[in-house]
Backbone atoms as SQL, in Angstrom:
CREATE TABLE atoms (id INTEGER PRIMARY KEY, chain TEXT, resi INTEGER, resn TEXT, atom TEXT, x REAL, y REAL, z REAL);
INSERT INTO atoms VALUES
  (1, 'A', 1, 'UNK', 'N', -80.611, -30.047, 30.236),
  (2, 'A', 1, 'UNK', 'CA', -79.341, -29.768, 30.645),
  (3, 'A', 1, 'UNK', 'C', -79.191, -28.495, 29.547),
  (4, 'A', 2, 'UNK', 'N', -78.701, -27.627, 29.957),
  (5, 'A', 2, 'UNK', 'CA', -78.444, -26.305, 28.988),
  (6, 'A', 2, 'UNK', 'C', -77.069, -26.879, 27.977),
  (7, 'A', 3, 'UNK', 'N', -77.291, -26.422, 26.659),
  (8, 'A', 3, 'UNK', 'CA', -76.421, -27.060, 25.696),
  (9, 'A', 3, 'UNK', 'C', -75.285, -26.305, 25.771),
  (10, 'A', 4, 'UNK', 'N', -74.071, -27.198, 25.932),
  (11, 'A', 4, 'UNK', 'CA', -72.830, -26.711, 25.806),
  (12, 'A', 4, 'UNK', 'C', -72.122, -26.799, 27.399),
  (13, 'A', 5, 'UNK', 'N', -73.451, -27.164, 28.279),
  (14, 'A', 5, 'UNK', 'CA', -72.852, -27.291, 29.787),
  (15, 'A', 5, 'UNK', 'C', -71.896, -28.509, 29.867),
  (16, 'A', 6, 'UNK', 'N', -70.862, -28.207, 30.702),
  (17, 'A', 6, 'UNK', 'CA', -69.884, -29.462, 31.126),
  (18, 'A', 6, 'UNK', 'C', -70.613, -30.367, 32.254),
  (19, 'A', 7, 'UNK', 'N', -70.373, -31.343, 31.911),
  (20, 'A', 7, 'UNK', 'CA', -70.984, -32.444, 33.215),
  (21, 'A', 7, 'UNK', 'C', -69.659, -33.413, 33.617),
  (22, 'A', 8, 'UNK', 'N', -69.907, -33.672, 34.649),
  (23, 'A', 8, 'UNK', 'CA', -69.145, -34.642, 35.456),
  (24, 'A', 8, 'UNK', 'C', -69.667, -35.684, 36.003),
  (25, 'A', 9, 'UNK', 'N', -69.366, -36.940, 35.800),
  (26, 'A', 9, 'UNK', 'CA', -70.185, -38.143, 36.283),
  (27, 'A', 9, 'UNK', 'C', -69.482, -38.478, 37.685),
  (28, 'A', 10, 'UNK', 'N', -70.466, -38.350, 38.910),
  (29, 'A', 10, 'UNK', 'CA', -69.945, -38.752, 40.009),
  (30, 'A', 10, 'UNK', 'C', -70.870, -39.818, 40.684),
  (31, 'A', 11, 'UNK', 'N', -70.079, -40.461, 41.785),
  (32, 'A', 11, 'UNK', 'CA', -71.135, -41.295, 42.638),
  (33, 'A', 11, 'UNK', 'C', -71.713, -40.623, 44.002),
  (34, 'A', 12, 'UNK', 'N', -72.870, -41.064, 44.044),
  (35, 'A', 12, 'UNK', 'CA', -73.483, -40.720, 45.624),
  (36, 'A', 12, 'UNK', 'C', -74.313, -41.877, 46.110),
  (37, 'A', 13, 'UNK', 'N', -74.094, -41.697, 47.386),
  (38, 'A', 13, 'UNK', 'CA', -74.811, -42.835, 48.148),
  (39, 'A', 13, 'UNK', 'C', -75.754, -42.456, 48.764),
  (40, 'A', 14, 'UNK', 'N', -77.228, -42.734, 48.716),
  (41, 'A', 14, 'UNK', 'CA', -78.398, -42.589, 48.831),
  (42, 'A', 14, 'UNK', 'C', -79.030, -43.642, 49.584),
  (43, 'A', 15, 'UNK', 'N', -79.912, -43.593, 50.559),
  (44, 'A', 15, 'UNK', 'CA', -80.714, -44.431, 51.316),
  (45, 'A', 15, 'UNK', 'C', -81.572, -45.040, 49.885),
  (46, 'A', 16, 'UNK', 'N', -81.897, -46.826, 50.273),
  (47, 'A', 16, 'UNK', 'CA', -82.541, -47.208, 49.288),
  (48, 'A', 16, 'UNK', 'C', -83.869, -46.607, 48.976),
  (49, 'A', 17, 'UNK', 'N', -84.660, -46.522, 49.986),
  (50, 'A', 17, 'UNK', 'CA', -85.911, -45.732, 50.017),
  (51, 'A', 17, 'UNK', 'C', -85.965, -44.770, 49.140),
  (52, 'A', 18, 'UNK', 'N', -84.973, -43.783, 49.301),
  (53, 'A', 18, 'UNK', 'CA', -84.794, -42.773, 48.200),
  (54, 'A', 18, 'UNK', 'C', -84.947, -42.874, 46.645),
  (55, 'A', 19, 'UNK', 'N', -83.611, -43.864, 46.674),
  (56, 'A', 19, 'UNK', 'CA', -83.396, -44.507, 45.071),
  (57, 'A', 19, 'UNK', 'C', -84.935, -44.813, 44.552),
  (58, 'A', 20, 'UNK', 'N', -85.443, -45.990, 45.549),
  (59, 'A', 20, 'UNK', 'CA', -86.695, -46.495, 45.044),
  (60, 'A', 20, 'UNK', 'C', -87.637, -45.636, 44.706),
  (61, 'A', 21, 'UNK', 'N', -87.914, -44.368, 45.700),
  (62, 'A', 21, 'UNK', 'CA', -88.725, -43.387, 45.140),
  (63, 'A', 21, 'UNK', 'C', -88.650, -42.675, 44.225),
  (64, 'A', 22, 'UNK', 'N', -87.242, -42.224, 43.774),
  (65, 'A', 22, 'UNK', 'CA', -86.740, -41.733, 42.478),
  (66, 'A', 22, 'UNK', 'C', -87.115, -42.546, 41.447),
  (67, 'A', 23, 'UNK', 'N', -87.135, -43.887, 41.254),
  (68, 'A', 23, 'UNK', 'CA', -87.243, -44.782, 40.023),
  (69, 'A', 23, 'UNK', 'C', -89.064, -44.709, 39.963),
  (70, 'A', 24, 'UNK', 'N', -89.337, -44.802, 41.048),
  (71, 'A', 24, 'UNK', 'CA', -90.913, -44.814, 40.921),
  (72, 'A', 24, 'UNK', 'C', -91.405, -43.586, 40.188),
  (73, 'A', 25, 'UNK', 'N', -90.628, -42.441, 40.357),
  (74, 'A', 25, 'UNK', 'CA', -91.067, -41.168, 39.751),
  (75, 'A', 25, 'UNK', 'C', -90.388, -41.193, 38.337),
  (76, 'A', 26, 'UNK', 'N', -89.407, -42.045, 38.028),
  (77, 'A', 26, 'UNK', 'CA', -89.135, -41.971, 36.877),
  (78, 'A', 26, 'UNK', 'C', -90.331, -42.958, 35.861),
  (79, 'A', 27, 'UNK', 'N', -90.414, -44.303, 36.631),
  (80, 'A', 27, 'UNK', 'CA', -91.550, -45.016, 35.946),
  (81, 'A', 27, 'UNK', 'C', -92.708, -44.483, 35.764),
  (82, 'A', 28, 'UNK', 'N', -93.165, -43.365, 36.573),
  (83, 'A', 28, 'UNK', 'CA', -94.512, -43.049, 36.361),
  (84, 'A', 28, 'UNK', 'C', -94.449, -41.387, 35.363),
  (85, 'A', 29, 'UNK', 'N', -93.028, -41.483, 34.676),
  (86, 'A', 29, 'UNK', 'CA', -93.101, -40.354, 34.022),
  (87, 'A', 29, 'UNK', 'C', -92.944, -38.816, 34.485),
  (88, 'A', 30, 'UNK', 'N', -92.898, -39.021, 35.605),
  (89, 'A', 30, 'UNK', 'CA', -92.470, -37.322, 36.481),
  (90, 'A', 30, 'UNK', 'C', -91.320, -36.996, 36.368),
  (91, 'A', 31, 'UNK', 'N', -90.414, -37.537, 35.891),
  (92, 'A', 31, 'UNK', 'CA', -88.925, -37.140, 35.749),
  (93, 'A', 31, 'UNK', 'C', -88.431, -37.852, 34.721),
  (94, 'A', 32, 'UNK', 'N', -87.572, -37.326, 34.016),
  (95, 'A', 32, 'UNK', 'CA', -86.882, -38.273, 32.798),
  (96, 'A', 32, 'UNK', 'C', -86.031, -39.267, 33.451),
  (97, 'A', 33, 'UNK', 'N', -85.270, -39.283, 34.286),
  (98, 'A', 33, 'UNK', 'CA', -84.182, -40.169, 34.998),
  (99, 'A', 33, 'UNK', 'C', -83.613, -39.825, 35.873),
  (100, 'A', 34, 'UNK', 'N', -82.802, -40.884, 36.780),
  (101, 'A', 34, 'UNK', 'CA', -82.234, -40.565, 38.021),
  (102, 'A', 34, 'UNK', 'C', -81.443, -39.444, 37.632),
  (103, 'A', 35, 'UNK', 'N', -80.858, -39.514, 37.056),
  (104, 'A', 35, 'UNK', 'CA', -79.779, -38.366, 36.735),
  (105, 'A', 35, 'UNK', 'C', -80.235, -36.839, 36.907),
  (106, 'A', 36, 'UNK', 'N', -81.423, -36.949, 35.972),
  (107, 'A', 36, 'UNK', 'CA', -82.284, -35.774, 35.603),
  (108, 'A', 36, 'UNK', 'C', -82.888, -35.012, 36.990),
  (109, 'A', 37, 'UNK', 'N', -83.488, -36.333, 37.792),
  (110, 'A', 37, 'UNK', 'CA', -84.083, -35.668, 39.218),
  (111, 'A', 37, 'UNK', 'C', -82.749, -35.337, 40.304),
  (112, 'A', 38, 'UNK', 'N', -81.635, -35.857, 40.284),
  (113, 'A', 38, 'UNK', 'CA', -80.727, -35.586, 40.949),
  (114, 'A', 38, 'UNK', 'C', -80.051, -34.106, 40.774),
  (115, 'A', 39, 'UNK', 'N', -80.020, -33.751, 39.618),
  (116, 'A', 39, 'UNK', 'CA', -79.574, -32.511, 39.005),
  (117, 'A', 39, 'UNK', 'C', -80.294, -31.460, 39.236),
  (118, 'A', 40, 'UNK', 'N', -81.880, -31.879, 39.037),
  (119, 'A', 40, 'UNK', 'CA', -82.781, -30.703, 39.728),
  (120, 'A', 40, 'UNK', 'C', -82.746, -30.652, 41.208),
  (121, 'A', 41, 'UNK', 'N', -82.477, -31.344, 41.951),
  (122, 'A', 41, 'UNK', 'CA', -82.705, -31.618, 43.467),
  (123, 'A', 41, 'UNK', 'C', -81.451, -30.678, 43.823),
  (124, 'A', 42, 'UNK', 'N', -80.286, -31.073, 43.149),
  (125, 'A', 42, 'UNK', 'CA', -79.048, -30.425, 43.844),
  (126, 'A', 42, 'UNK', 'C', -79.413, -28.835, 43.235),
  (127, 'A', 43, 'UNK', 'N', -79.915, -28.613, 42.159),
  (128, 'A', 43, 'UNK', 'CA', -79.975, -27.004, 41.960),
  (129, 'A', 43, 'UNK', 'C', -80.984, -26.154, 42.943),
  (130, 'A', 44, 'UNK', 'N', -82.094, -26.869, 43.122),
  (131, 'A', 44, 'UNK', 'CA', -82.856, -26.493, 44.036),
  (132, 'A', 44, 'UNK', 'C', -82.168, -26.191, 45.407),
  (133, 'A', 45, 'UNK', 'N', -81.636, -27.365, 45.789),
  (134, 'A', 45, 'UNK', 'CA', -80.806, -27.446, 47.285),
  (135, 'A', 45, 'UNK', 'C', -79.870, -25.781, 46.970),
  (136, 'A', 46, 'UNK', 'N', -79.165, -25.789, 46.106),
  (137, 'A', 46, 'UNK', 'CA', -78.022, -24.630, 45.705),
  (138, 'A', 46, 'UNK', 'C', -78.677, -23.290, 45.881),
  (139, 'A', 47, 'UNK', 'N', -79.910, -23.271, 45.189),
  (140, 'A', 47, 'UNK', 'CA', -80.306, -21.991, 45.270),
  (141, 'A', 47, 'UNK', 'C', -81.257, -21.659, 46.469),
  (142, 'A', 48, 'UNK', 'N', -81.626, -22.891, 47.094),
  (143, 'A', 48, 'UNK', 'CA', -82.003, -22.632, 48.416),
  (144, 'A', 48, 'UNK', 'C', -80.892, -22.310, 49.851),
  (145, 'A', 49, 'UNK', 'N', -79.742, -22.711, 49.370),
  (146, 'A', 49, 'UNK', 'CA', -78.718, -22.349, 50.278),
  (147, 'A', 49, 'UNK', 'C', -78.362, -20.605, 49.992),
  (148, 'A', 50, 'UNK', 'N', -78.174, -20.336, 48.491),
  (149, 'A', 50, 'UNK', 'CA', -77.830, -18.946, 48.381),
  (150, 'A', 50, 'UNK', 'C', -79.025, -18.052, 49.068),
  (151, 'A', 51, 'UNK', 'N', -80.294, -18.635, 48.702),
  (152, 'A', 51, 'UNK', 'CA', -81.219, -17.632, 49.310),
  (153, 'A', 51, 'UNK', 'C', -81.308, -17.351, 50.732),
  (154, 'A', 52, 'UNK', 'N', -80.796, -18.379, 51.453),
  (155, 'A', 52, 'UNK', 'CA', -80.750, -18.328, 52.880),
  (156, 'A', 52, 'UNK', 'C', -79.347, -17.417, 53.151),
  (157, 'A', 53, 'UNK', 'N', -78.456, -17.737, 52.405),
  (158, 'A', 53, 'UNK', 'CA', -77.134, -16.867, 52.888),
  (159, 'A', 53, 'UNK', 'C', -77.486, -15.307, 52.586),
  (160, 'A', 54, 'UNK', 'N', -78.004, -15.294, 51.657),
  (161, 'A', 54, 'UNK', 'CA', -78.714, -13.673, 51.412),
  (162, 'A', 54, 'UNK', 'C', -79.621, -13.342, 52.627),
  (163, 'A', 55, 'UNK', 'N', -80.465, -13.983, 52.803),
  (164, 'A', 55, 'UNK', 'CA', -81.385, -13.577, 54.266),
  (165, 'A', 55, 'UNK', 'C', -80.572, -13.311, 55.614),
  (166, 'A', 56, 'UNK', 'N', -79.340, -14.211, 55.672),
  (167, 'A', 56, 'UNK', 'CA', -78.798, -14.152, 56.939),
  (168, 'A', 56, 'UNK', 'C', -78.011, -12.968, 56.830),
  (169, 'A', 57, 'UNK', 'N', -77.282, -12.813, 55.794),
  (170, 'A', 57, 'UNK', 'CA', -76.496, -11.513, 55.231),
  (171, 'A', 57, 'UNK', 'C', -77.274, -10.259, 55.662),
  (172, 'A', 58, 'UNK', 'N', -78.470, -10.122, 55.200),
  (173, 'A', 58, 'UNK', 'CA', -79.178, -8.810, 55.595),
  (174, 'A', 58, 'UNK', 'C', -79.554, -8.821, 56.985),
  (175, 'A', 59, 'UNK', 'N', -80.050, -10.045, 57.508),
  (176, 'A', 59, 'UNK', 'CA', -80.341, -9.666, 59.002),
  (177, 'A', 59, 'UNK', 'C', -79.136, -9.266, 59.827),
  (178, 'A', 60, 'UNK', 'N', -77.994, -9.893, 59.508),
  (179, 'A', 60, 'UNK', 'CA', -76.727, -9.563, 60.138),
  (180, 'A', 60, 'UNK', 'C', -76.538, -8.161, 60.094),
  (181, 'A', 61, 'UNK', 'N', -76.483, -7.665, 58.784),
  (182, 'A', 61, 'UNK', 'CA', -76.162, -6.353, 58.552),
  (183, 'A', 61, 'UNK', 'C', -77.472, -5.455, 59.338),
  (184, 'A', 62, 'UNK', 'N', -78.587, -5.629, 59.389),
  (185, 'A', 62, 'UNK', 'CA', -79.576, -4.912, 59.978),
  (186, 'A', 62, 'UNK', 'C', -79.367, -5.077, 61.615),
  (187, 'A', 63, 'UNK', 'N', -78.362, -5.867, 62.138),
  (188, 'A', 63, 'UNK', 'CA', -78.725, -6.164, 63.644),
  (189, 'A', 63, 'UNK', 'C', -77.232, -6.083, 64.316),
  (190, 'A', 64, 'UNK', 'N', -76.249, -5.448, 63.260),
  (191, 'A', 64, 'UNK', 'CA', -74.949, -5.141, 64.060),
  (192, 'A', 64, 'UNK', 'C', -73.551, -5.871, 63.368),
  (193, 'A', 65, 'UNK', 'N', -73.970, -6.628, 62.273),
  (194, 'A', 65, 'UNK', 'CA', -73.161, -7.214, 61.530),
  (195, 'A', 65, 'UNK', 'C', -72.746, -8.531, 62.157),
  (196, 'A', 66, 'UNK', 'N', -71.656, -9.459, 61.524),
  (197, 'A', 66, 'UNK', 'CA', -71.215, -10.772, 61.984),
  (198, 'A', 66, 'UNK', 'C', -71.348, -10.928, 63.406),
  (199, 'A', 67, 'UNK', 'N', -71.479, -12.477, 64.028),
  (200, 'A', 67, 'UNK', 'CA', -71.676, -12.780, 65.167),
  (201, 'A', 67, 'UNK', 'C', -70.057, -12.553, 65.894),
  (202, 'A', 68, 'UNK', 'N', -70.141, -12.360, 67.133),
  (203, 'A', 68, 'UNK', 'CA', -68.861, -12.600, 68.052),
  (204, 'A', 68, 'UNK', 'C', -68.403, -13.712, 68.141),
  (205, 'A', 69, 'UNK', 'N', -67.375, -14.169, 68.521),
  (206, 'A', 69, 'UNK', 'CA', -66.814, -15.250, 68.923),
  (207, 'A', 69, 'UNK', 'C', -67.665, -16.116, 70.185),
  (208, 'A', 70, 'UNK', 'N', -68.139, -15.424, 70.815),
  (209, 'A', 70, 'UNK', 'CA', -68.984, -15.530, 72.231),
  (210, 'A', 70, 'UNK', 'C', -70.301, -15.961, 71.673),
  (211, 'A', 71, 'UNK', 'N', -70.974, -15.255, 70.682),
  (212, 'A', 71, 'UNK', 'CA', -72.270, -15.705, 70.062),
  (213, 'A', 71, 'UNK', 'C', -72.230, -16.773, 69.235),
  (214, 'A', 72, 'UNK', 'N', -70.976, -16.959, 68.571),
  (215, 'A', 72, 'UNK', 'CA', -71.209, -18.087, 67.519),
  (216, 'A', 72, 'UNK', 'C', -70.982, -19.332, 68.428),
  (217, 'A', 73, 'UNK', 'N', -70.065, -19.245, 69.670),
  (218, 'A', 73, 'UNK', 'CA', -69.942, -20.469, 70.626),
  (219, 'A', 73, 'UNK', 'C', -71.389, -20.769, 71.433),
  (220, 'A', 74, 'UNK', 'N', -72.155, -19.861, 71.632),
  (221, 'A', 74, 'UNK', 'CA', -73.441, -19.852, 72.322),
  (222, 'A', 74, 'UNK', 'C', -74.501, -20.760, 71.053),
  (223, 'A', 75, 'UNK', 'N', -74.374, -20.073, 70.026),
  (224, 'A', 75, 'UNK', 'CA', -75.374, -20.524, 68.761),
  (225, 'A', 75, 'UNK', 'C', -75.110, -22.048, 68.592),
  (226, 'A', 76, 'UNK', 'N', -73.600, -22.196, 68.456),
  (227, 'A', 76, 'UNK', 'CA', -73.213, -23.950, 68.292),
  (228, 'A', 76, 'UNK', 'C', -73.757, -24.711, 69.434),
  (229, 'A', 77, 'UNK', 'N', -73.835, -24.330, 70.548),
  (230, 'A', 77, 'UNK', 'CA', -74.167, -24.863, 71.950),
  (231, 'A', 77, 'UNK', 'C', -75.914, -25.308, 71.527),
  (232, 'A', 78, 'UNK', 'N', -76.587, -24.163, 71.218),
  (233, 'A', 78, 'UNK', 'CA', -77.744, -24.539, 70.969),
  (234, 'A', 78, 'UNK', 'C', -78.322, -25.421, 69.961),
  (235, 'A', 79, 'UNK', 'N', -77.548, -25.097, 68.831),
  (236, 'A', 79, 'UNK', 'CA', -78.010, -26.063, 67.666),
  (237, 'A', 79, 'UNK', 'C', -77.054, -27.448, 68.029),
  (238, 'A', 80, 'UNK', 'N', -76.455, -27.506, 68.705),
  (239, 'A', 80, 'UNK', 'CA', -75.523, -28.988, 69.193),
  (240, 'A', 80, 'UNK', 'C', -74.471, -29.238, 68.269),
  (241, 'A', 81, 'UNK', 'N', -73.773, -28.100, 67.619),
  (242, 'A', 81, 'UNK', 'CA', -72.838, -28.137, 66.911),
  (243, 'A', 81, 'UNK', 'C', -71.479, -28.412, 67.916),
  (244, 'A', 82, 'UNK', 'N', -70.708, -29.361, 67.757),
  (245, 'A', 82, 'UNK', 'CA', -69.548, -29.770, 68.589),
  (246, 'A', 82, 'UNK', 'C', -68.224, -29.138, 67.698),
  (247, 'A', 83, 'UNK', 'N', -67.377, -28.602, 68.420),
  (248, 'A', 83, 'UNK', 'CA', -66.075, -28.230, 67.705),
  (249, 'A', 83, 'UNK', 'C', -65.435, -29.407, 67.082);
């Protein structure tokens, strides 16, 4: 953790298998503790989302901008998003 970084304790619910896998990593010395593993996983996920957001913005800019309402409805149907 970065010195001076504020933290907040939260409760998350994970499948038992994931918790067991994280605890095995802690026991094997692959990560410091469960909280450290989760902090790292969240940081990686946030970086991933930011990266994909940047890629999407660039692609949209190169292909005519944001989706129209009709295009968004079509995409939602394709990926199974329900309104």
